[in-house]
C-alpha positions in Angstrom: -17.2 3.8 122.7 -14.5 1.5 124.7 -13.2 5.4 123.9 -15.2 7.6 125.4 -15.8 8.6 128.8 -19.2 9.2 129.9 -20.0 11.9 132.8 -20.0 10.5 136.6 -22.6 13.1 138.0 -22.0 11.8 141.2 -18.1 11.1 141.5 -17.3 15.0 139.7 -20.3 16.1 141.9 -21.8 17.7 138.8 -25.8 18.2 138.6 -28.0 18.0 134.9 -31.3 19.3 137.4 -31.9 22.7 137.6 -34.5 24.2 140.1 -32.8 27.5 140.4 -31.1 29.5 137.3 -29.8 32.5 139.5 -27.9 28.8 141.9 -23.9 29.8 142.3 -23.4 26.9 144.6 -24.2 24.8 142.1 -22.9 26.6 139.2 -19.9 26.5 140.5 -19.6 22.8 141.4 -20.6 22.1 137.6 -18.1 24.0 135.9 -15.5 22.8 138.2 -16.3 19.7 138.3 -17.0 19.5 134.8 -13.8 20.5 133.4 -11.6 18.3 136.0 -13.2 15.6 134.3 -12.8 16.8 130.6 -9.3 17.4 131.6 -9.0 14.4 133.6 -11.0 11.9 130.7 -7.9 13.6 128.5 -5.1 12.5 130.4 -6.5 9.0 130.0 -6.4 9.1 126.8 -10.2 9.1 125.7 -10.8 10.7 123.2 -14.9 11.4 123.3 -16.9 12.9 126.2 -20.3 12.7 126.6 -22.8 14.0 129.1 -25.8 12.6 130.3 -28.5 13.8 128.9 -29.8 16.3 131.0 -29.4 20.3 131.8 -26.7 21.7 133.4 -26.4 24.9 135.2 -22.8 26.8 133.7 -20.7 29.6 136.0 -20.5 33.0 134.2 -16.5 33.1 135.4 -15.9 29.1 134.5 -16.7 28.6 131.5 -16.3 24.9 130.0 -13.1 23.9 128.7 -13.1 21.8 125.8 -9.5 19.5 125.6 -7.2 19.1 122.0 -7.9 16.1 120.3 -11.5 15.3 122.5 -15.2 14.9 120.9 -17.1 17.1 123.1 -21.0 14.7 123.4 -23.5 17.0 125.3 -25.4 13.7 124.6 -29.2 16.3 123.4 -28.4 18.1 127.1 -28.7 21.6 127.7 -25.8 24.0 128.9 -27.6 26.7 130.5 -24.9 29.7 131.7 -26.1 31.2 135.9 -28.4 34.2 135.5 -26.1 37.1 135.9 -25.1 40.4 135.9 -21.9 40.3 133.4 -21.7 42.4 130.5 -19.1 40.0 129.1 -18.7 35.8 130.2 -19.1 33.0 128.4 -20.1 28.7 128.0 -18.0 27.9 126.5 -14.1 29.1 126.1 -11.3 28.1 123.5 -8.5 29.7 125.0 -6.0 27.2 125.2 -4.5 27.0 121.5 -7.0 23.7 121.4 -6.7 21.2 117.4 -8.7 19.4 117.0 -11.4 19.8 119.6 -15.9 19.2 119.0 -19.0 19.8 120.3 -21.7 19.0 119.2 -25.0 16.6 119.8 -27.0 19.4 122.5 -28.1 22.9 123.6 -26.2 25.8 124.6 -27.9 28.2 125.7 -27.7 32.3 127.6 -29.7 34.5 130.1 -30.7 37.4 127.9 -34.7 37.1 129.1 -32.9 37.2 132.8 -29.7 38.4 132.2 -29.4 41.7 134.2 -28.2 44.4 133.0 -28.2 47.3 135.2 -25.0 45.5 137.8 -22.8 48.4 139.1 -19.3 48.5 137.0 -20.2 46.4 134.0 -19.9 47.9 130.8 -23.8 49.8 129.7 -24.1 47.6 126.5 -24.2 43.9 127.9 -22.3 42.5 125.0 -20.9 39.9 125.5 -22.4 37.2 127.4 -21.8 34.5 124.5 -21.9 30.7 124.3 -19.0 29.5 122.6 -15.5 31.9 123.1 -12.3 31.8 121.3 -11.0 35.0 123.7 -9.0 38.5 122.8 -7.4 38.7 126.1 -5.4 35.7 127.1 -3.1 35.3 129.3 0.1 34.2 127.8 2.1 33.7 131.0 -0.2 30.7 131.6 0.1 29.5 127.7 -3.5 30.9 126.7 -4.1 31.6 123.3 -5.9 31.1 120.3 -3.8 29.3 118.3 -6.6 27.1 117.5 -6.4 24.2 114.5 -9.6 22.6 113.4 -12.2 23.0 115.8 -16.0 21.8 114.8 -18.9 22.9 116.7 -21.9 21.0 115.1 -25.3 20.3 115.9 -25.6 22.5 119.0 -28.7 25.2 119.0 -27.6 28.3 120.2 -30.7 30.7 121.9 -30.5 33.6 124.8 -27.0 34.8 124.4 -27.1 38.9 125.2 -24.3 38.4 122.5 -23.1 36.0 120.4 -23.8 32.5 119.8 -20.3 31.8 118.4 -17.6 34.5 119.1 -14.1 34.0 116.9 -11.1 36.6 118.7 -6.8 36.7 117.2 -5.0 37.5 120.8 -1.4 38.7 120.1 0.5 41.9 120.4 2.4 44.2 118.4 6.1 42.9 118.9 7.5 45.9 117.5 6.2 49.0 116.5 6.2 52.5 114.5 3.6 53.7 116.4 3.2 56.1 120.0 2.5 55.7 123.0 4.2 51.6 122.4 6.3 52.6 120.1 9.5 50.3 120.8 11.5 49.5 118.1 10.3 52.1 114.5 10.2 50.2 111.1 12.0 53.2 108.8 12.6 52.9 105.0 15.0 54.1 102.5 15.2 54.6 99.5 15.9 51.2 97.1 15.7 47.3 97.0 17.4 44.4 97.7 18.3 41.2 96.1 16.0 38.5 97.0 18.8 35.4 95.7 21.0 36.4 97.2 20.4 39.3 100.2 22.7 42.6 98.8 21.2 45.6 98.7 20.9 47.3 95.4 19.7 50.5 93.6 15.8 51.1 92.5 14.2 53.8 92.6 11.0 52.5 92.5 11.2 50.4 96.1 11.7 51.0 99.3 13.7 48.7 101.9 13.5 48.8 105.2 17.0 50.6 107.5 17.0 48.2 110.4 17.3 44.3 110.3 13.9 43.0 111.5 14.8 40.8 114.8 12.8 36.9 114.8 13.4 35.9 117.6 10.8 37.0 119.9 9.6 33.7 122.1 5.7 33.8 119.8 7.8 34.0 116.8 9.7 30.9 117.8 7.1 29.1 119.5 4.4 29.4 116.1 7.5 30.0 113.6 5.3 32.7 112.4 5.0 36.7 112.0 3.2 39.0 110.2 3.5 42.6 108.7 0.6 44.6 110.2 -0.6 47.6 110.6 -1.7 49.4 113.8 -5.0 50.4 115.9 -6.6 47.0 115.8 -4.8 45.7 113.3 -5.8 48.0 110.4 -3.8 50.6 109.0 -0.8 50.2 107.7 -0.4 54.3 107.4 -1.7 56.8 105.5 1.7 57.0 103.8 2.0 53.5 102.7 -0.1 51.6 99.9 -1.2 49.1 101.2 -3.1 47.5 98.1 1.1 46.9 97.0 3.1 43.8 97.8 5.9 43.7 99.6 9.3 41.1 99.8 10.4 39.6 103.0 14.3 38.6 102.8 15.7 36.4 105.8 19.2 36.6 106.8 20.8 33.9 109.3 22.7 35.3 112.5 25.6 35.9 111.4 24.1 37.7 109.0 24.1 35.8 105.5 21.5 35.7 103.1 18.8 32.9 104.1 16.1 32.7 101.6 13.6 35.2 100.1 10.1 35.4 100.0 7.6 37.8 97.3 4.8 39.4 96.7 3.4 39.1 99.9 0.6 40.7 101.7 0.5 43.1 104.2 -1.6 41.2 107.2 -0.9 37.5 105.7 1.0 35.4 108.1 4.6 35.0 107.0 5.8 31.5 108.1 9.8 31.6 109.7 12.8 29.8 107.8 14.7 27.8 109.7 18.1 29.3 110.9 16.4 32.8 109.7 17.0 35.5 112.8 16.1 38.6 110.9 15.0 40.1 108.1 14.6 43.1 105.7 11.6 43.6 104.0 10.8 45.9 100.5 8.0 47.7 99.3 6.7 47.8 96.6 6.7 51.9 96.5 8.9 55.1 95.9 7.4 57.1 98.5 9.7 56.8 101.9 6.7 57.3 104.5 7.2 59.5 107.8 7.0 58.5 111.4 2.8 59.7 111.0 2.0 58.1 107.8 3.8 54.8 108.7 1.4 52.5 111.1 3.9 48.9 110.9 3.8 47.1 113.5 6.0 43.2 113.7 3.7 41.0 114.9 3.0 37.2 116.2 -0.1 36.6 116.2 -3.0 33.4 117.4 -5.6 33.1 115.8 -8.1 30.7 115.2 -7.8 29.2 111.9 -9.4 25.7 110.7 -13.2 26.5 112.6 -15.9 24.6 111.8 -20.3 25.6 112.7 -22.3 23.7 111.3 -25.3 22.0 111.5 -26.2 24.5 114.8 -29.9 26.6 115.1 -28.6 29.6 116.9 -31.9 32.5 117.1 -32.9 35.1 119.4 -29.6 35.6 121.0 -28.9 40.1 121.6 -25.8 40.8 119.1 -24.9 38.5 116.8 -25.2 34.8 116.0 -21.2 34.0 114.9 -18.8 37.0 115.1 -15.7 36.3 113.5 -13.4 38.7 115.0 -10.0 37.7 113.4 -10.1 34.5 112.2 -9.0 32.6 109.0 -10.5 29.6 107.2 -13.8 29.3 108.8 -16.6 27.1 107.3 -20.3 28.1 108.5 -22.4 25.6 107.1 -25.9 24.0 106.8 -27.4 26.4 109.8 -30.6 28.0 110.7 -29.3 31.4 111.9 -32.6 34.0 112.6 -34.2 36.2 115.2 -31.2 38.2 116.1 -31.5 41.4 117.5 -31.4 43.9 120.3 -28.5 45.7 120.2 -25.9 46.1 117.3 -25.4 45.3 114.6 -27.5 42.8 115.3 -26.2 40.3 112.2 -27.0 36.3 112.3 -23.2 37.1 111.2 -20.6 39.8 111.7 -16.9 40.1 110.1 -15.6 43.2 111.8 -13.0 43.3 114.2 -9.1 43.3 114.2 -10.3 43.8 110.3 -8.0 42.0 107.8 -6.6 39.4 109.9 -9.9 38.3 109.1 -9.1 35.4 105.9 -11.2 32.7 103.7 -14.4 32.6 105.0 -17.0 30.3 103.4 -20.7 30.5 104.5 -22.9 27.8 102.6 -25.8 26.1 102.7 -27.6 28.2 106.3 -31.3 29.5 106.3 -30.4 33.4 107.2 -33.8 35.0 108.5 -35.5 37.1 110.2 -32.7 39.0 112.0 -32.4 42.6 111.6 -29.3 42.4 109.5 -27.2 39.6 108.2 -24.0 39.4 106.8 -21.6 41.6 107.8 -17.8 42.3 106.2 -16.1 45.0 107.2 -13.0 44.0 106.5 -10.5 41.3 104.9 -10.8 38.8 101.9 -11.3 35.6 100.6 -15.4 35.7 101.6 -17.4 32.9 99.9 -21.4 33.4 100.2 -22.9 30.0 98.7 -25.8 28.8 98.3 -27.9 30.4 100.7 -31.0 31.1 101.2 -30.9 35.2 102.7 -34.4 35.9 103.5 -35.7 39.7 105.4 -33.7 41.9 107.4 -31.0 43.6 105.7 -29.1 40.7 103.5 -25.6 41.6 103.2 -22.8 44.2 103.7 -20.5 44.8 102.8 -18.0 47.9 103.5 -15.1 49.1 101.4 -11.8 47.5 102.7 -13.6 44.0 102.1 -11.3 42.1 99.0 -12.4 39.3 97.2 -16.0 39.1 98.2 -18.1 35.9 96.6 -21.9 35.7 97.1 -22.6 32.8 94.3 -25.2 30.2 94.2 -27.9 32.1 96.8 -32.0 32.3 97.3 -32.2 36.2 98.5 -36.1 37.3 99.3 -37.1 40.2 101.0 -33.9 41.8 101.2 -30.8 43.4 100.3 -27.3 43.5 99.6 -24.5 46.8 99.6 -21.7 45.9 98.3 -18.3 48.7 98.5 -15.5 46.5 98.1 -14.4 44.4 95.9 -16.9 41.9 95.1 -18.0 38.9 92.1 -22.0 38.5 92.8 -23.2 35.3 90.4 -25.7 33.0 89.5 -28.4 33.8 92.8 -31.5 33.9 92.0 -33.5 37.5 93.9 -36.6 37.6 94.9 -38.0 41.6 96.2 -34.7 42.3 96.7 -32.2 45.1 95.7 -28.7 44.4 95.0 -26.0 48.0 95.2 -22.9 48.3 94.0 -22.1 50.8 96.1 -19.1 54.2 95.2 -17.8 53.7 99.0 -14.4 52.5 96.6 -12.9 51.7 93.0 -12.3 48.1 93.5 -13.3 46.1 90.7 -17.0 44.1 91.1 -19.1 41.1 88.8 -22.4 40.8 88.3 -23.0 37.8 86.0 -26.0 34.9 85.7 -28.0 36.6 88.1 -32.6 36.6 87.7 -33.1 39.2 89.0 -37.5 39.0 90.3 -38.9 41.6 91.1 -35.5 42.6 92.4 -33.2 45.9 91.8 -29.4 46.5 90.5 -28.3 49.8 90.6 -24.3 50.7 90.2 -23.0 53.3 91.6 -18.7 52.3 92.0 -16.6 56.3 91.3 -14.1 54.5 88.9 -15.0 54.0 84.8 -14.8 50.1 83.8 -14.3 48.7 87.1 -18.0 46.9 86.9 -18.7 44.6 84.6 -23.0 42.6 84.6 -23.3 40.7 82.1 -26.3 37.1 81.8 -28.4 38.9 84.2 -32.9 38.6 83.5 -34.4 41.3 85.2 -38.3 40.0 84.7 -41.0 41.9 86.2 -44.8 40.9 87.0 -47.0 42.0 89.4 -45.9 41.6 92.2 -43.4 44.3 91.9 -45.2 45.5 94.2 -44.0 43.8 97.2 -40.5 44.3 96.3 -38.0 46.2 99.1 -36.8 49.5 97.0 -38.4 48.6 93.0 -37.3 46.5 90.4 -35.1 47.0 87.5 -31.3 48.6 87.3 -29.9 51.8 87.0 -26.7 53.0 85.8 -24.5 55.4 87.6 -22.8 58.3 86.6 -19.7 56.3 85.8 -19.5 54.1 82.7 -19.5 50.6 83.5 -20.3 47.5 81.1 -23.6 44.9 80.5 -24.2 41.9 78.1 -26.0 39.2 77.5 -28.1 40.3 80.0 -32.2 40.5 79.8 -35.4 42.9 80.4 -38.5 42.2 80.7 -42.3 43.0 82.0 -43.3 46.4 83.3 -44.1 48.6 86.4 -47.8 49.5 86.5 -46.4 53.1 88.0 -44.0 55.5 86.8 -41.3 53.5 88.0 -38.7 53.3 85.7 -37.1 50.0 85.1 -34.3 50.8 83.1 -32.9 54.2 84.0 -29.4 56.4 84.0 -28.0 59.5 85.7 -28.7 62.8 83.6 -26.1 63.8 84.8 -23.2 61.3 83.7 -20.2 62.6 81.8 -19.7 59.2 80.7 -21.8 56.4 78.6 -22.1 53.1 80.0 -21.3 49.6 77.2 -24.2 47.5 76.9 -23.5 44.6 74.7 -26.4 42.2 73.5 -29.0 43.7 75.6 -32.7 42.1 75.2 -35.8 44.2 76.6 -38.7 42.3 75.6 -42.1 43.7 76.5 -41.7 46.2 78.7 -44.3 49.0 77.7 -47.3 49.9 79.9 -50.7 48.6 78.7 -52.4 51.9 79.6 -49.9 54.9 78.1 -47.7 53.4 75.7 -44.4 54.1 78.0 -42.0 51.7 79.0 -40.8 53.1 81.7 -37.2 52.8 80.4 -34.9 56.0 79.6 -31.8 55.2 77.7 -28.8 56.1 79.9 -25.7 57.6 78.3 -23.8 54.9 76.2 -23.1 52.5 73.0 -25.9 49.9 72.7 -24.0 47.6 70.5 -26.4 44.2 68.7 -29.2 44.5 70.9 -33.1 44.3 71.2 -35.9 46.8 71.8 -38.5 44.5 71.9 -42.3 45.8 72.1 -40.8 47.8 74.6 -42.8 51.2 74.8 -41.5 54.5 74.4 -38.7 55.0 74.1 -36.6 58.4 76.6 -33.3 58.9 75.5 -30.7 62.0 77.1 -27.7 63.7 76.0 -25.6 61.4 74.2 -26.2 57.6 72.9 -25.4 55.4 70.3 -27.2 51.8 68.4 -24.9 49.9 66.4 -26.1 46.7 64.7 -29.3 47.1 67.7 -33.0 45.6 65.7 -36.7 47.4 67.1 -39.5 45.4 67.2 -42.8 47.5 67.6 -46.1 49.3 66.9 -49.6 51.3 68.1 -46.9 54.4 69.7 -43.6 56.6 69.1 -40.9 54.6 68.7 -38.2 57.8 70.6 -39.8 60.9 71.4 -36.6 63.5 71.0 -36.8 66.4 72.9 -33.6 67.7 74.0 -31.1 65.8 72.9 -27.0 66.2 72.6 -26.2 63.0 70.0 -28.3 60.1 69.3 -26.2 58.0 66.1 -28.3 54.7 65.3 -25.6 52.7 62.4 -26.6 49.3 61.4 -29.6 49.2 63.4 -32.6 47.1 61.5 -36.3 48.4 62.5 -40.0 46.7 62.1 -42.5 49.3 62.6 -46.1 48.3 62.9 -48.3 52.0 61.0 -46.2 54.3 64.2 -42.9 57.1 63.7 -40.0 55.2 64.5 -38.9 58.9 65.2 -40.9 61.8 66.9 -39.0 65.0 67.5 -40.7 67.8 69.8 -38.4 71.1 71.2 -35.1 69.7 71.1 -33.3 72.0 71.4 -29.3 72.2 69.4 -29.1 67.7 69.5 -28.2 66.1 66.6 -29.4 62.8 65.8 -27.8 60.7 63.0 -29.2 57.4 61.2 -26.6 55.4 59.7 -26.9 52.4 57.0 -29.7 51.2 59.1 -33.5 50.0 57.1 -36.9 50.5 58.7 -39.6 47.9 57.1 -42.9 48.0 57.5 -43.9 45.3 56.0 -47.1 45.2 58.3 -48.1 48.2 58.2 -52.0 49.2 58.1 -51.8 52.9 57.9 -50.1 55.7 56.2 -51.3 58.8 58.4 -47.7 58.7 60.1 -44.2 59.1 59.0 -41.4 56.9 59.5 -39.4 60.3 60.7 -42.3 62.0 62.0 -41.9 65.4 64.4 -44.6 67.7 66.3 -42.1 70.4 63.8 -43.8 74.1 65.6 -41.9 73.0 69.0 -38.3 72.5 67.8 -36.1 74.9 67.8 -32.7 73.6 66.4 -30.7 71.1 65.7 -30.0 68.6 63.2 -30.1 65.1 61.4 -28.0 62.9 59.5 -30.0 60.6 57.0 -27.2 58.9 55.8 -27.6 56.1 53.5 -30.8 53.9 54.7 -33.5 51.7 53.2 -37.3 52.8 54.0 -40.0 49.8 53.1 -43.6 49.3 53.8 -46.7 48.3 51.5 -48.1 51.4 51.7 -47.2 55.0 50.2 -45.6 56.0 54.3 -43.6 58.3 54.2 -39.4 57.8 55.3 -39.4 61.1 56.4 -43.3 63.8 57.2 -41.4 67.7 58.0 -43.7 69.8 55.9 -43.0 72.9 58.0 -39.4 72.7 58.9 -36.7 74.9 57.8 -32.8 74.6 58.5 -32.5 77.0 61.1 -35.4 74.8 62.8 -34.3 71.6 62.8 -31.1 71.1 59.6 -32.3 67.7 58.0 -29.5 66.1 55.3 -31.0 63.2 53.8 -28.7 61.4 51.3 -27.9 58.3 50.3 -30.7 56.5 50.9 -33.4 53.8 49.1 -37.5 54.3 48.8 -38.8 51.8 48.1 -42.4 49.8 48.1 -44.2 53.8 47.1 -42.3 55.4 50.7 -42.1 59.4 49.8 -41.5 62.2 52.0 -42.6 65.5 52.9 -40.0 68.1 54.0 -40.4 72.0 53.5 -38.7 73.8 50.6 -35.9 75.1 52.8 -34.7 71.9 53.5 -35.2 70.4 50.0 -31.2 71.2 49.6 -29.7 68.6 51.5 -31.6 65.7 49.6 -28.7 63.8 47.4 -28.1 61.1 45.9 -31.6 59.4 46.9 -32.9 56.4 44.9 -36.6 56.4 45.5 -38.4 53.3 43.1 -35.7 53.2 41.5 -34.7 56.7 40.0 -31.6 58.6 41.8 -32.4 61.9 42.6 -36.1 62.5 40.5 -36.6 65.6 42.1 -33.5 67.0 40.1 -35.3 66.5 36.4 -37.3 68.5 35.5 -39.4 69.4 32.1 -39.6 73.2 32.5 -37.4 76.0 35.2 -38.7 74.6 38.4 -41.9 76.8 39.4 -41.7 75.3 43.4 -38.5 74.9 45.6 -36.2 76.1 47.3 -33.0 75.9 44.7 -29.4 76.7 46.1 -27.2 79.4 43.7 -25.7 76.5 41.7 -28.5 74.1 41.3 -28.3 72.5 38.7 -32.0 70.2 36.9 -31.8 68.1 34.0 -34.1 69.0 31.5 -36.1 65.3 30.6 -36.7 66.5 27.4 -33.3 66.2 26.2 -33.3 66.7 22.8 -30.8 67.5 19.1 -29.5 71.1 19.5 -31.2 71.3 22.7 -30.4 71.8 26.6 -29.5 70.1 29.5 -31.2 71.5 31.7 -31.2 75.0 33.9 -28.9 76.2 36.6 -30.3 78.8 39.8 -28.9 81.6 39.3 -30.3 83.6 42.2 -30.7 81.3 45.7 -34.6 81.1 46.9 -37.6 79.7 46.3 -39.6 79.1 42.3 -42.8 79.4 44.0 -45.8 82.4 43.4 -46.6 83.1 46.3 -49.6 85.0 47.8 -48.8 88.2 49.6 -48.6 89.7 53.0 -52.9 90.2 53.8 -54.4 92.4 57.1 -56.7 91.4 59.6 -55.7 87.8 58.5 -54.8 84.3 60.5 -52.6 82.7 59.1 -50.4 79.0 61.2 -46.8 78.0 61.3 -45.8 77.4 57.4 -47.8 79.2 55.7 -45.6 81.6 53.2 -45.9 84.7 51.7 -44.2 86.7 49.4 -43.1 90.2 49.8 -41.3 92.7 47.6 -39.0 89.7 46.0 -38.8 88.6 49.4 -40.5 84.9 51.2 -41.5 85.1 54.9 -42.7 82.1 57.1 -45.7 82.1 59.3 -44.0 81.0 62.7 -46.8 81.0 65.1 -50.3 79.1 65.3 -53.1 80.5 64.4 -52.3 84.1 64.4 -53.7 87.6 63.0 -51.7 90.0 61.1 -52.0 94.0 62.0 -54.2 95.8 59.9 -51.1 97.4 59.0 -48.4 96.1 56.7 -44.7 95.6 58.9 -41.2 96.2 57.1 -40.0 93.3 56.3 -36.4 92.9 56.4 -34.3 91.6 53.1 -31.2 90.4 55.7 -30.1 88.0 57.1 -32.0 85.5 56.6 -34.1 83.8 59.7 -34.8 87.5 60.8 -37.5 88.0 62.0 -40.9 90.9 62.3 -43.7 90.7 65.2 -47.1 92.4 62.9 -48.1 94.8 64.9 -47.3 97.8 62.6 -50.1 100.6 63.3 -50.5 98.9 66.5 -50.7 101.4 69.6 -50.0 102.0 72.7 -52.4 100.6 75.8 -53.3 104.6 76.9 -55.7 105.7 79.8 -58.7 107.3 79.4 -59.1 105.9 76.2 -62.3 105.5 74.3 -62.0 101.7 72.7 -64.5 100.4 69.7 -64.7 96.5 68.8 -61.8 95.4 67.3 -59.6 97.8 68.1 -55.8 96.6 68.9 -53.5 97.8 71.3 -50.0 95.9 73.4 -48.8 96.6 76.8 -46.7 98.6 77.2 -43.9 96.3 77.7 -44.4 94.5 75.1 -44.6 90.1 74.9 -46.4 87.8 72.1 -49.4 88.9 73.1 -51.5 92.3 71.5 -54.7 92.7 72.9 -58.5 93.2 71.1 -61.3 95.4 72.0 -64.2 92.4 71.9 -65.8 94.9 74.9 -66.8 98.6 73.8 -66.1 101.4 76.4 -63.3 103.4 78.0 -60.2 101.9 79.4 -59.0 103.1 82.7 -57.0 105.1 84.6 -53.6 102.6 85.1 -52.7 100.5 83.3 -54.2 96.7 83.7 -51.7 94.1 84.8 -52.6 91.6 82.1 -50.8 88.5 83.1 -51.9 84.7 81.5 -55.8 85.3 81.1 -57.2 85.2 78.0 -59.5 88.0 79.3 -58.7 91.8 80.6 -61.5 93.8 82.3 -60.2 97.6 82.0 -62.8 100.2 83.0 -65.1 99.5 81.5 -63.5 97.6 78.0 -63.1 94.2 77.4 -59.7 93.0 76.1 -58.8 90.0 74.5 -55.3 88.8 74.6 -54.4 87.7 70.5 -50.8 86.2 70.1 -48.6 88.0 67.8 -47.7 86.8 64.5 -44.4 86.7 63.9 -42.7 86.7 60.2 -39.3 84.5 59.7 -37.3 85.5 56.8 -35.9 82.2 54.5 -35.2 83.0 51.0 -36.0 85.3 48.0 -37.3 85.1 44.8 -34.5 82.1 42.2 -34.0 82.9 38.9 -32.8 80.7 36.8 -31.2 79.9 33.0 -30.2 77.6 31.0 -27.0 75.0 30.8 -25.4 72.6 28.7 -26.1 73.5 24.9 -26.7 70.4 22.7 -25.5 70.6 19.2 
């Protein structure tokens, strides 16, 4: 230790014992003595200053000031601030532009629990009591500033501060500014550019240039050989009419006005080195509009900014405001620290990157344990921030505001907390446990979420711009522990479409929550590629907690997912579905669902179930439906509650249907084309697969191969006696012979069946058909009885309807009725009422309501559903065609 100086307590009048933490005399002597000793040691060439072990009371107005090229070794000692009532103080202060300085090996303690928060004249928050401070207020006339370089703070315990453990500020005012009231030198613009090779003015309507020379001879600039183009309020805004997302060029000139050199594509808030010999400059902005004075907030500054600061292996805890504050710093490493229990006054975070905004650049937060703070990490503005390999636990985890760019969150273990990012970011290789990630809508900047493990954790993407977010290689695993998560689990797709690639969802939520969800009001759809859904079916109700949000799904796999609920427009290309024991897709109000080149491996359950679909469209194209493990034929591969279906189109084109049992490819025996139009073409039905559809749907069946025969329904041995046929439809003769004929042609569209005629007081169900005067009608109501008088049936247009209420009187007052009499309310509904207890009606029409029975005077009426008939066609006529001779 030949180059280390050990503090001589007696010589410098310093004490390392404390009996009274409010002793002003002791703190003053200690602060002055230590500073004098450090300065002397530096002047003597010592590179290390060592404290004898003990506790040193430091005065709140006289912080310790390290020297350049020196290590302050506390030797296990404690530097304790005197109990005081100041809103601002620091134990150690870097304000002499120090370089290559280190503080290590001890404890630095505040007076939080003994502080006087009521001192007159002090700011009420008392939030600026610091352990180590790089101040924002300095006396430049004394050579003060925070242009520090290579400062290391390691192996220190910081605790009990009214403010922060370590706080870094930049300092330096505006040299030239466009804003009032400090407007001294306006940076104004004109249209055009400047050559970066010779400094000559150029005509260029896409750019603007400063129309004055910017003076670079200011003493601050020449002292540090650096300057920058910044903004106005707290160095934040460059002006509403200047696009700070675009770079600018700067052209330097010598004192005689000749060209010196140039730099291109410079960012605002970055430091610009002063070239040798350059005394002035002009800048060129990469925008066409010339800003007005109110929209121009540019300032020229020569800042003193802490750079290359290392905070390592420190224990920071129980401060009121922050563990570490970056309020104008560049190239900072915060590594291998334990920061916890920061709370008491806002923001109460482990680390906050805030004031001086875009001056904060190049920060590495690595291998720390951040936990039990109200907030962990806050990034308000700046760029190039790296959060790597930390454990972040409890409290709000990471918050990134819209002004943040190039935020990298990588390799962390994040538990029982959350990440909410509005700015540009990369979130990769993290393990999240019962936590949440929100890519929020505060900006349209890009975000990448890649290779993360979401264990009982959630991801929500809300960016207000299409395709600026990519989610890839992530795994979402759900188990019973999910109910302890802070905000649920799974994935939510926002309104604007983004991309998801090579992700996996496994497990299910026991509640009604969704693990895969989307915005019903989304105007566009996401792109999902190679996404696997595995065992997401809930055990209690076959639901999977998956709502398929609007988008295109390519090469995705759905294995034992539970019922899939879709909304708006979806498209599946090359996807594979494996399921059994539940209906795979349940369509109710889709706009469009398209399946192309998909594979459906079913057990015995329906692939597509339709209920109450309204004006939707479903397309099944070139897909395979394979039921090699079928154990039942009770369900169709395509099936539905057809009585509830009120519109839409199904196109089934070029598919293969295979089963070891005689299942139905489509089972739709009671649906007319005005309810749902089915087109069934170019399909192959193998292995005893059959079909069942309403006769009115058969004209749209063509070019299908059914057990090796193309369109077997187009052949007959006689004039068809069953089915619905369009005008011109040809049925081929199975018994063609020499001098015979080829078949029969439909000369009048309609049915060939012989249906029963209408009957009074008879119960009909949906799809029951009757024939009246050469026309066929279809029952549209379940379990409804006809009237006693046949209604007048319409003969046009097709699908027109008639209520079966002929002969039923309107209810009248004081009228005697016997059992079986029928009446209609004065305001017609879907019901009539049948007398089931004889008597006399009352003087006022009863409130029919929704009850099954209504008392009216001494009568009891029982509600009955009115049967409604729909015209579905006429009797068809056929003639022979194609004489063979």
